[in-house]
N, C-alpha and C positions, 0 to 999 in steps of 0.2 A: 928716251925720245920724250919729245915736247909733246902736249897734249894731254887730256885726259886718259887713263889705262882703263885696262877691262875692269868690268866689276867682278870681284870677286867675292865666291859663297864665305860662310864663315869656316873657318879652319881652313880654309885653303892660301898656299903659299905661292906667290909668282915663280917662279925658277928663268925665265927668258921671255920678251917681252921687245917686238918691234912694231914698225911700220914697212911697209913696203920698199926695196932697193929705188934708191935714186934712179934707175932706169924707166919708172912707171913715166918719167917726164919725158921718153924719149922723143916723142912727136911735137912735145912743145920745143925741143931744143931744135929738131927741124925744120920749126915754124920760125924760131928767130935768126936761122942763116937764110929763110928765105924773105925775113923784111929786110934784113940786112945786104942783101942783093938787090931788092927792092929801090932803097937809101943808095946803094951806087949808082944803078939806072938813073935815078931821079936826079944827082949831082951832076951825071956826064952829059943828059940829054937836055935840049933846048927846047923854046917852043910846046907845040899841042903835045908830043911824047912827054917832057918834062912834066906838063902841066897833068898828064894820065897818070904817070909815075908818082906824085905827089900824091894824090887822091888815092891811088893804089896803097902807097905806105899809108895813108892816114887809114884807110879802111882796115889792113892788114894790124896794125897795130893795137886800134879798137878789138878785134879780133882776139886778138892774141893774149891782149890784157883780161879781157872777160875767159878767156877760156882756161888760161893758166889762173885766175882765181879759182874757176871750180873745179880743175885738176888737185889744185891743193888742199882744198875742202875735202875731198876725195880719200888723196892720198892722207889725210889727219885723222879721218875717221875710220879706217882702218888698218885693223890691228890682228897681227899674229902673235899670239900667247900661247905657251907652255907652263901650265904647274905642277905642282904635286898632285894632282887630282885627274888633270886633263888637258887636252888641244884643244884650244879654242880658237875661231877666227871671226872676225866682224868685219863687215865694209858696208857702204851706201852711205849718201848725204841726204838725197832726196829719199829713195826708198833702201830701207834696212835689211839687211841678211846676215846670218850669222849661224858657224856649225860649232857644235863642241861633242868633244869626241869622248867619252872618259879612257882613262887609262887599260883600265882590264879589260876593252873591248879594243884595244890596237894590236891586229895581227902582223903587220910588217908595215915597214918605212922605207923608201925609195925617191932618191932625186935625180934631176936631170937636169945639164948641163953640156951647152953647144962651145964652140972654141970661145964664142965671146963671151957668151956667160960667165966661162972660167975666167977670162980676162978680168971682168968684172966684179966677181965673186959673189955672182946673182945666179938664182937660179927655182925650177919646179917642184917642188916637195911633195911625193905623193904617200897618203896614206891609207892603208889596206886596214878595215876593220868590221868586226862582225855587226852584223843586223842588216836592213834591208835599205842603206844608203849606200852601201860598198865603196868603192874608191874614191877619196876625197881627193881634189885636189890642187893646190896651192901654189899661184905663180908668185915671181916677184918678190921671192924669199932670199933676203941676205944672209950668206954662209949657210948654202942648202946643207953639207956636210954635217956643218959644227951640230945643225939643229937635228938631223936626223939622229946625231951621237947622243944629244940630250935627252930625248924624247926616249931612247933605246935605256938609258941611264933612269931616265925617271918610271917608266915601264918596270922594270927590274926593281926597283926600290919600294914597286907598288906590290907587286909580289911579294916582296920580303913581310911586308908591313900587313897584308894579309894574312902569312902563314902565322906571325908572331901573334896576331889577334885571333886566329881561328884557334892553336897552341892554348892561349890562355883563358878563352870560352870553355874549352874540353877540362883545363885542368878546376874552373872554378866549378864544372858542372859535377865531377869526380869526388871534389872534394865537398860538396855540398850534399850527395847522396849517399857515400858508404863511409864517412868517417863520423859520424853523427849518432850515439847508438840510440835506440829507442828509448823513452823514459820507463822506468819498474813501473809494474801494475801494483795497484794499491790493494789489497784486498776489505771485501764490503767488511759493517759489522757484525751481519748475520754470518759468515765465515769465520770470523773472530770468536764467534760467539762457539759456535758448532765445535770449532779447533779445541777451544779450549774444555767443553762440555766432555772431548772425546780424551781429552788429557786426563781431566777428574774420574772419566768412567775407568779407564787404565791404572790410575792408583799414581798418575805420575806428579800430579799435586795435591795436597791436601783441601779438605771443604773451605779452611779459612782463606788459603791463597787463591781457590777458586772463587770464592766471593770478593775477596778486593781486587782481584784482577777484572771480575764481572763488571763492578760499578766503574773499572776505571775504564773500561769499553764504551759502557752505558754513558758515561759522562762525555766522552769526545762527539757523540750526537748532536 
């Protein structure tokens, strides 16, 4: 689609993006039919009626052009997008508004099409989400059934990714706490001298060995 796309967050990937269905311009289409009718009357009428019809044609064309420009700007700035993290909707040329629904808050997605909408492949998408906002209704969405399927697929992929992240965090926590043995304690100099003296008193080391070892322990200070 033409026009600037939705601004993505760091690490976010666009999955589906669209402007409203062309049925967005149905009023302008009817207005064109009305202008063509006025032009036909202007051609077949003579005199005063023809003059009046001519002025009506001029006014109608001016109004139609202005209205079409405004509506096109509105259409161009209305965006519906699905990413790997959320469903987003922005609209408005003079007054902007937007909705952003994280995938992990989407509870259900429905779509609605009457007979004409089915023929035009246009419809309404309704997203039920957790939170205070409740249901979010998006109109003039092209291929609404496909949109619903894409949202469901992204919600499932997001749940799988969350499960993998949780498992990885748990595995790292277990490895970090249970697999590393505590460092061995080092006896103090006093403890070593007491142990050496006990060995001498028990006759397990000679006085010469005792003196050599004692000097070694003192040398470590």
